[in-house]
N, C-alpha and C positions, 0 to 999 in steps of 0.2 A: 504494500500500500504506500502511496506517495504521501508523505507527511508535509502539510503546508506550513509556511512560516508567516506569521502575522507581525508586521512592524508596528511602531508606536502610533502611526497615523491611521491604522485600521485597514491597511492594504494587505491582502493575502497573496503571498508569492508561492506559486506552484511550480516546482522544478520537475520537468517531464523528460524522461529519456536522457539523451546525450546533449540536449540543447542547453546552452549556457544561460540564455535569456528566459526568465520565468514567465508564466502566465500570471498577469496581475489582475486581481479582482478586489474591488472595494466593497466592504461590508455595507449593505444597504443600497448599492447601485442596481439599476435595472439595465440589463443588457440583452442584445438580440442573439438568439441561438438558432442555427440552422441544423435541422435533423439530417445527418449524413447517412445514417443506417440504423436499423433496428434488428438486433440479433435474436435468434431463437430463444436465448436465455432470458430475454427481456431487456438486456443492456442496450442503452441508446447511445449512439455515437453522435456527438455534437461538434459543430464548428463554432467556436467562440473567440472573438478577437483574432481571427485568422489562425487559430490553433485548434487542433483536434483533441477532444477529451471524451472519456466514456462516463456515462452517468447511469445509476441504477434507480429506476422509478420505484417509489414506495407504494404505488397503487396503479391500476390500469389507466392509461391515458389515451385519449383519441388522437394519436399522432401518426403521421405517415412520413415516409422518406421524402425529403424535399420541402417539408413544412418549415416555416420560419415562425418562431415563438419568442415571447418576451419572458424573461425569468429574472427574479430578484435574488441577489446574493444575501443569504442569511448568515448569522453568526455561526462559525464552525462548532460542531459538537465536540464533546470531550475526547472522542476517539479520533478526531482529525477530519471527520466527514464534513464536507462543505455542502449544506443544503442549497439547492437552487429551486426556488418556489415559482411554479408556473402562474403567470398572471391571468386573471379572468378577463373575459371580453370587456366587462365594465371597467376594470382597472386599466386595461390597455387604452380605452377611450378617454378615461380621466387623465392618464399620462400624456396622451397625444394633445389634449386640450391644454394641459399645463405647460407642455413643451412649446406649443404655439404661442402661448401668452408670454412665456419666458423669453422666447426669441424676439417678440415685439418689444417687450420691456427693455431687453438688453440693447437692441438696436437704437431705441430712443435715447437711452442713457449714454451710449457710446457717442452718438452724434452730438448730443448736448455737451458732452465732455470735450469732443474735438473742437466744437465751435468756440467754447469758452477758453480753451487752452491755446489753440492755434490762431484765433482770430487776429486779423491784421491791425485793426484800429482800436482795440481796447487799451485803455491805460487805467489802471486798476486801483482797486481798493482792497483793504484787508478782507472785506466781506467776500469779494470775488475769489481771492486766493483761498480763503477758508472753505468756500463752497466747492472749489475745485479739489482741494485736499480731501474733503469728506466724500465726494463722489468717487475719487480714485480709490480711496480706502475701501469703500463699499463694493466697488466693481472687482477689486482684487480678491474679495472673498466669495464672489459668485462662482457657482459650479460651471465653468466655461465648457467642460466636456459635454454638458447637456444641450448645448446649442446644436441644432441640426446642421448637417453638412451643406444642405442647400442654402441655409441662412449664412453660413460662414463664407461660401463662395460669393453670394450676393453682397455681403458686407465688405469683403476685402476689395471687390471691384469699386464700390462706392468710396471706400477709404482711399484708394489710390487716386481716384478722381478728385477727392477732397484735398489731398496733399499737393496735387499738381497746382491748385489754385491758391494755396496758402503760403505764407512765409515759412520756410523750413527752419529746422533747428540749427543747421549749419550756418544759415544766414543770420539767425539770432545770435549765435556764438561770435560771429565776425563783428556784429554790432556791439556786443558786450565788450569785446577786446578794445574796440575804438573808444568806448565810454571809459574804460579803465585807464587807457593811455591818456585820454583827455583830462582825467581827474587825478593823475599822478599816483595811481595805486602802486603798491609794492611790485617791483619788477619780477620777483619770484612767482607771484600769483599770476601775473600776465604771461610769463614764460610757461607755467604749467598749463594754462588755458590754451595757449597756442599749440602746445604739444598734443592737445586733444582733437585737433582738426588739421587736415592737410590743406595748407594754403598755397603751396608752391608745387609746380609740376614735377620738379626734381625730387620731391619728397615722396612721390607716388610710387611705392614699390610694395611687394607682398608683405614684407616684414613690418613696415610702418603701418600699412593698412590694417593688418591683423592686430597690431598693438592698439591703435586708436579705436577699433571696433570693440575690442574686449574691455577698453576703458571708457566706453561711451555711457556708462551708468546703468545700462539694462541688466548687467550681470552682477551688480554691486552686492546684493544680498547673498547670491551664490558664493561669491568670493569671500564674504564675511564668514560664511559657514565653513568654507575650506580652510580659512585661516585659523579656526578653532582647533584644527587637527594638524596644522602645519605652520609653525611659527615663522618659517622663512617667507610665507606669503603675506604676512602682516604689513611689511614695509611697502609692498606694491599697491596696497589699498589706497595709500595717499595719492596715487596717480589717477585714481578713478574720478571721472567727471562729476559724479554726485558729491563726492567729498570736496572737490575744488569749489564747486558752485555753492555748497553749503557754507564753506568758509568765507567766500566772497560776500554772500548774503549777510552773514553776521557782521562782518566788518563794515559793509556799506550802510547797514542800519545804524551801527554804532556811530558812524561819522555823519549820518544824516543825508546820505546819497540815495534818495528814494528811487530815482530812475534806474540806477544800477541794481538796487535790491530787487525791484520789480522785474527787470529783464532777467536776472539770474534765477528768480523764482519761477518765471514763466518757462524757462528752459528746463528747470527741474520738473515741472508739471508735464512738459512734453516728454521727457525721458520716462516718467512714470506711466504715461499713456502708452508708450512703446512697450513697457512691461506688461500692460494689460493685453496688448495685441499679441505679444509673445506667448502669454498664457493661453489666450483664446485659440491660437493656431499651432500650439505645441511646437514652437520654433524659437529662434533667436531673431527678433524683429527690432530694427533700430534705424535711426537716420543714417544716411550716407555721410560720413564725416569728411566731406570734400567740398572746398569752396575755391574753385579755379576760375579762370577768366571766362570760359564758355559754359561751365557747369555751375548752376546755381543751387546745387544740392540734389537730394533724392532720398530714397529709402532702400534698405537691403534687408533681406530675410533669409535665414538658413535653417534647414532641417535635414535630419538623416533618418533612415529607416532600413529595415531588412525585410525583403519580400522574396519568397520562393528561393531562399538560399543566397540571394544577391544583396550586396550593400548598395544603397542608394544615398547619394548626397546631392541636395538640390539647393541652389541659390537663386533667389528672386531679386532682381534689381530694377529700380525705376530711376531714371535720370531726368532732371529738369534742366532744359536749356533755356535760353532767353525767350525763344518764340515757340518751342515745341518740346515734346517729351518722348522718351524711348524707354520701353520696358523689355526685359529679357530674362529667361530662365536658363541657367547652366546646370545640367544634370550629369553627374558622374555615376555610372553603373559599373561596379567593379573598377576596371581601369579605362573604360571607354567614356567619351564625352559627347554630349548632345546639347545643341544650343537652339533655343526658340526665341524669335524676336517678335515684338509687337509695337507698332507705331504708325504714323501717317505714311501714305504711299511714297512720298518723296524721300524720307529718311530710310525706309526699307529698300528703296531702289539704290540708294548710295551704298548700303551694306552689301547688297547683292553683287555690286560691281567689284567688291573687295573680298569676296568669298575665298578666292585662291590665296590672297595674302593672309587671311585669318587662319586658314588651314596650315599655311607655312609657319605661322607664329606658334601654333600648337606643336608642330613637328620639331621646331627649333629647340623646344624645351623638353622634348621626349614624350609628348602626349599625343594621343590619337583622337581627332575630331571626327566622329562617325556620322554625324548628321546635323544639318542646319535647316530649320523650318521657319516660315514666315506666317504669322497668325494675325488676322485682322481684328478679331475680338479679344479684348484683354481677359474676358472670363474664360475663354478657351486656353489662353496662355497660363492662367492660374492653375488649371487642372494639371499641367505638367509639373507644378510645384508640389504635387502630392498633398493636397490640402487635407485629406481625410485622416492622415496618420502622420506620425513623426516623433522624433525625439531630438535632443540637443546634446552635443558634446563640445565643451569649450576648448578641448584640446585639438580639435580638428582645424 
């Protein structure tokens, strides 16, 4: 018998066979199960979260091969048995209605948060900042995994459209640097802030990009937890953007520089909004920390997953230029790369003319570009980002 492991957060880890990744079930969660087979012994073979498990019914159930049912994970019994209770038709309908309402409520709250945090023309008050903080705190406690995949796909498309029209975090950081220089803030703080964003083309290299992405503030709480077990990582926390902005905010308020304090707090709220998006899409989602002559910012998201024995790593990038935008997804499946572009016809035409050069660039660094696709609808592009599943590894 497989003995499950239950961690402090109530997640049940079931290690099955030779697979190193456990099946994770949360006590109280409702999940979809597909009936793969029903054996003469009465044992039912289920597909749950893309994994196959066997279950022993306690009574006769009107199930057939191919059926899809909803089951609730109950608290394990003393002998380690994990009860999966089949929901009634009434419970399924109640759950469906609750999910629809949650989707609607979440969408409304997310848009309200985006509008208040990223709005171009607000200059604020303590009440607005406190309202933003309360909303962010509440949203970070919401069960994001309950949001339907259809809703997630629709949401991220609208989010990308929204970001295209608003002043980005990188642009706000550039403005904050100018304010600090104008008001003679300590050079050490200005230098730390400049290191959090790529302002010059010669700085744009893989090592620098990775450094500023990991210090963009989105992973701050994760790094804090890691530091508890590894004292060598404590020193690096001081380079995180959330730490730098918090220090600037405190000093600006102490010296009476309200505009600086507001700008720093606005960026902090934006970073925390990216944390909400990361949680919602099981990814590492943040602003693109680049502010170059022709690029006015953008967003980047990363996630990884394993499917049918293959490792998938996908990066979603949106770039904002002065008069247009471009989005693309780069997916690595084992050692092969695939790129999908989405943008207006003119910019896609420019990329098509440089396909050979792009493939040569991959070859020059020892990588294989197996496919290039051009997609007119961004919602179709998003599907290549594997929105339905994923995990994040900060070491990648």
